N, C-alpha and C positions, 0 to 999 in steps of 0.2 A: 061351345067348348065345355067339355066335362072333365073333372078331375076326380081320380079315385079317392074316395073317402078313406081316411085313416092312414094314408101312405106318408103323411108328413111326420108321423111318429116312427116310421120304419128306420131301423138302425142295425148295424152289424151286431149279431148276438155274440156274447162272450163265449170263447171256445175253452174246452177242457184243457187243451195243451197249447203251448206257445214256445217257439225255439228261436235262438239267434244263430243264423248260418253265416258263413263267410270266413274271414281271416281271424278265426277264434281258436282258443286252446283245444277245444273238443275235437276239432278236425285237423289238428296240427297246423293251423293257420292257412289251410287250403280250402277253397270252396268245395263243398260236397252237398248233394241234394238229400243225403240220407243221414248226415251227422250234424248236430248242432248243440248249442248250450240250452239245456232245459231251464225255462223260466218258472218262477214261483208266482202263482196267482195270489196276491196279497189282499185284494178286494175284488169285487165283481168287475171283471174285464180289465183289471190292472195287473200287469206282470212285471216281475223284477228279477235281475240277476247281476252278479258281479263277475266280470271276465276280462282277460287281456285281449286286446285287438291290435294286430300289427301285421305288416306285410310278410314278415318271416320271423321265425323264432330266434334269429341271431341278431336282428337289428331293429331298433325302435323307428320303424318307418311307417308310412301311411298304411292304414288298413281299411277294408271294406266289409260291410255287413248288412243284413236285412233280417226281417222277422217272417216266420212261416208258422201256420197252425197245423201243418201236416208235413211229415218227412216221407221221402220215397227215393227209390233209385232213379226215377224218371224226372228229369228237369222240367219237362213240359207240365207235368202234373204239379210239381212243387211250385212252379211259378204262378199257377192258377190260385195258389193258397199263400201268396207272398205279399208282405206289406213293405213298401219302400217310399222314397221321396218322389214327388211329381217331377222334379228336376233330376235327371240321371246323375249319380255320383255326387249328390249334394254333400258339401263338407260341413259336418257338425262341429260346433265348438263346445267345450266343456260347459255344462250347465245350461245350454240353450234349450228352450222349449220349442220343438219343431212341430208344426200343425198341418203342413201340406202333404199329407200321406195319401198314397193310392194303393189299391188292392188289386191283385191279379196280374201284375206286370213284372217284367224282369228289371227291377230297379234296386239300387243299393245306396246306402249312405257311406261316406268316407269320413275318416277321423284320424287325428294324429295318434300314432301308435302309443299304447300304454294300457293301464288297467282302469276300467270304468265300472261304475254302478249304473246300470241301465234300467229305466223305467218305461214300459210301453203300455199306454192306455188305449186298448182296442175299442172301447166304447166311445171315447172322445177323439180318437185317432191322433194322439200326441206321443212324442218320444223325447226323453231327456237322457243324455249320457254325461255323467259327472265323473271327472278324473278322481281317483282315490289317492293319487300321489302328487298331483300337480304337474303341469307341463313346464319344462325348463326351456325358455326361449333363447335362441342364439344371440350373441352380442356383436356379431359381424355379419355383413351381407354384401354380396357382389352382384352386379348385373353382368351377365355373360352373353356371348354370341356376337351378333353383328352390331357392335356398339363401339363408338370412338375408334381407337386404334387396335381393337381386339379382333381375334378370329376364334372360331370354334375349337379351342383346345382347352384342356382342363387346368392349365396354368395361368390363363388370362381372364381378367375381369376388371370391371371398374368398381372401386370400393364406394359403398354408400355410407352416408353419415347417419349414425344412430341418434335420433332426436329424443327418444325416450324408450322405455322397455318395450322391445318388439316393433318399434316404428323406425323406418329407415328412409332416407331421401337422397336423391341425386339429380343433377341436371346433366343430361348426356345426349349425344347424337346417335340416333339409330340409323345405320347405313342401309338404305333400301336399294333395290335393284333399279335398273334403268328402264324397264318396260312399263306397260300400263296395267292397271288393276292390281291383281295379287302379285304380278311381277315386280311391282314397286315396293313390296314388303321387305323389311329386314326381320330376322327372327332372333328372339332373345329369351332368356330365362334368368333364374336367380339361384345362387348357392350361398351357403353360410361359410364354406371353406373351400379355397382353391387347392389344387394339388401342387406339389413341388416337382413332380415328374410328368412330362407331357403325355405319357402313356398310362398314367394312373387315373382312369375314369371311375374306378370304384370309390375313391375318396371324394371325388367331385360329385358323383351322383348320389352318394349317401346323404349329402346335405342340400340336395337340389329341390327347388320350388318351381312350379310352372303352371301351365294352363290346365283346365279340366278336360280338354279334348285336343286332338292333334291339330297343331298350328292354328289355335283359336285367335280370331281377330277381334280385339276389343274396340269398343266405340271410344274415340278420343275424349279424354276428360272424365269418363265414367268409371266408377269402381267395378271391378270384376273379381270373381273368386280366384284365390291363389291356392294351389294344391301341392301336395308332396308328390309330384309327378315329373317325368322327364319330357313332357310335352312343352313345346315352345309357344310363345305368343308371336303372331304375325302383325307387325306394325309398319305403317307407311313411313318411309325414310324422312327424317327431320329431327329437330331438337325438341326434347320433352323434359318437363319436370316429372319425375317418377317417384311415387310414394308407395312403400310396402308397409302394411300393417298386419303383423302376425297375430295380434290380439283378436282381430276380426277376420283374418285370413283373406285380405283383399289387396289389390294393387290397382293403381290408376296411372295412366300415361296422358299427361296434360300438355298439349303443345305450348311452347313458349311464345310462339308467334303464328302467323298464317302458314299453313301447310299447303304446298303446291301439289294438289292432288292430280295425278295423271289417271283419270277415270278409265274404266274398261272401254275399249272400242266397241264391244258388243256385249249384250247381256242375253243369256239363253233361258227361255222358258221351257220347263219339262213337265211331264205329267199328262193330265187330261186336256191337252192343248194341241190343236192342229198345227202341224209342222214339227212335232216332236214324236218320237217313237214311244211315247208313254213314259213310264218310270224307268228310264235308261240313262246312264251317265254319259253316254257317247253321242246322244242326239238331242237337239232342242230347237225351238223356234228362235232364230237369231234376230235380235232387235238392235239396230245400230244406234250409237250415240248421236244426238243432234249435232249438226254442224254449227249451230248458232248458240246453243245453250249447253255448256259443259255439264256432264253428269245427268242429262235428261234423255229419256228413251221413250218413244211413243209408237204404237202400232195397233192395228185392228186385229183382234184375236178371236178365235172360236174355242169356247170351253165345251167339252163334251163329256159323255158318260156320267161318272159320279161327281164331277165338278171340282176335284182337288188338283192343284197345280203348285209349282214352285219355280224359282228362277235362281241363276247363279252367274258369277262373273267369269266362269270358265267351265268348259266341259271336261269330263274325265275319261277314264278308260274302263275296260273290262278286266275282271280277274282272270287268272289262267284257266279257270273252269268255265268261263264264258258268262259269269254273272256280273252285274254291275259293281264297280269298285266304289262303294259309297264312302269308304274310309278316307280315300284321297279326294273325293269329290265334295263332301260336305263342308270342309273348311272354307270353300269359296261360295257356299250356298247362302242365299238371303232368306231369312225366316222371320215370321212374327214371334212375339214373346212365347206363344204357344200356338198350336194349330188354331187358326182363326177364320171366321166367316167374314167375307168382305160385304160391306154395305154399299150399294150402288151410289156413286157420286161422292163418297166420303173417303178421305185419306186414311190409310192404315200404315203404321210404322213397321219397320223391319230392321234387323241387324244381320251381320254376316256370322257364319259358323253355326252349324247345327243341322237338324233333320226335320224341322217343322214345315208345314205347308198352309196355303190359303185355300178357301173354298168359296165358290159362288155357283148359283144355279146354272146349268148348261145353257149356252146361248152365245150370241155375238156381241162383243164389247170393244170399246176403245180403251186401251191400256196405257197409262202414263206412269212411268217410274222416275223418281227424282232422288238422286244421291246427294246427301249433305256432306258425306265423307265416303271414302271407298267402302267403309264398313257399316254404313247406316243410311236410311232414307225413308221414303214413303212410296206407296203404290195407290193409284186411284183408277177404278173402273167406271166408265160412264156408258150410257146407251149408245149402241151403233144404230143411228136413226135410219139407215138404209134398210134394216131388216125389222126394226121395231122390237125392242127387247121385251116389252110387255107381252107381246104375242108369243114370243119364244118361251118365256118363263111360264106362261099359263099352261103350257103343254107338259111341264115337268111333273113327273110322278112324285108322290109323297115320299119323304125320307126323314129319319130321325136326326135331331141336332141336340147336342148337349147344352144345357143351360146351367145357371148357378143353382145347384140343388135339385136338378131333375132332367127330364128329357121331353122335348116337344117335337111336333111334326112340322117340317118345312115343306111348302108346296101344296098340292091338292090334298085335302083332308083324307086321312086313312085311319085304319084301326091298327094299333100296335100292341105287341106282346113283349114284355121285358123279362129277360132271363139272366141269371148269373152265368159266369163262364163255365160252371159245372153243369148247367142245363136246368137248374131249378127255376120255376116261374116266379117272378117277383111281383108283376102286376100286368094288367091289361087295361087299355083305355083308349079314348079318342083324344087326339091332339096333345095332351099334356099329362105327364106322370111325374110325381115327386119321388126322389130316391136319394140315398146317401152317396158320398163319393165312392167311386169304384169303377170297374170295367164290366160292361154288360153286352150281351148279345140281344139285339132288338130286331124283331120281324115287323115289317110294315106291308100289309097286303100280300104276305107270303114271301117277301124278299128280306134276307138277313143282312144286318149291319153290325159292326162293332162300334160301341159308343163309350167314351171315357167321360165320366162325370167328375168334376173337380169338387 
């Protein structure tokens, strides 16, 4: 194995220009690829600006923003020069030092509407947004939706108890459906003020808090991000102790007792798996629940092509234009914390809601999925001894895999070239290359791949 000398010192070079794009004053609070707030370079690679960020000029609502080192009329070009969080729509809090930044992707930060002094350090890849006026937290909070005796109307909700400034609690019953899997979910959100008119959704939505994505399914008992959105949380029916903390922008749904999970009857594998039409929301390899072990699913599978696959509790549909409807499919999809490579014989955890996938070298495997709740569990792949997985794996061509701080080759040894998304050569080498966080195009023996280094 050889490592290119000197690459450990490679880092993003400071740029002459840096801009804040998104829901900012300069663009009248609308995203534009050609308009942004110009930041001042106060020291090498460190940029600062003070600006208002909010969803509209008329209301102090949630706002989204990102950084770019070049503006253009072309979104594709701008996104290649964009800095944002590795987690889409990550919600910043005032004064937080955020470090998990990626370059070259369509990602944005979200933040409570207001004026902020923003510092972006492009050399160390950190950002801090500090409120110049302070954030006023609400003194009342209600859980709304499929909860207790409420229905989805703007006049109904269960009042939460204010434990301290910005912290609210309640014990309530979420009313789930009668079916299995996601059909057993109830859907809830939070508001700081109820309406007095059942048709007044504007007042209701103005003070609304919800999930970071459509019908997000939280793991029971775990804290998840709370955002100023109209997205609901999907929660299995049952009684929960619910805590909202607006200081840290998190919420937790903790069961008060045992939850009677009605696990999905079938789990569907999609992607590079035989029995699926590839990355299609309407077709998957159906794996039935065990008749003796609730929440367990086992099948022999064949992984082909580039080795990426995923699975979900339900299939979806196509959009009107014939493309897969990922928006409605992804809430029922099981994903790792991030795109992850499976290790043969080792359990890997996953949770529901998102668009991540698993990878393993193409071949034939025994696949075992175990759900600990409808929204979380583990997957394990083991050798299919009838074919001999070692023999199958030995024939797999070399391909690049992101590591912590670099890129390495998995499979048969090959030579790789690493490029920026703009086409500039970063490095060439055998097996391993060290490089900073970002998005790269990597060619191995003439075949191109996109690789994201964290």
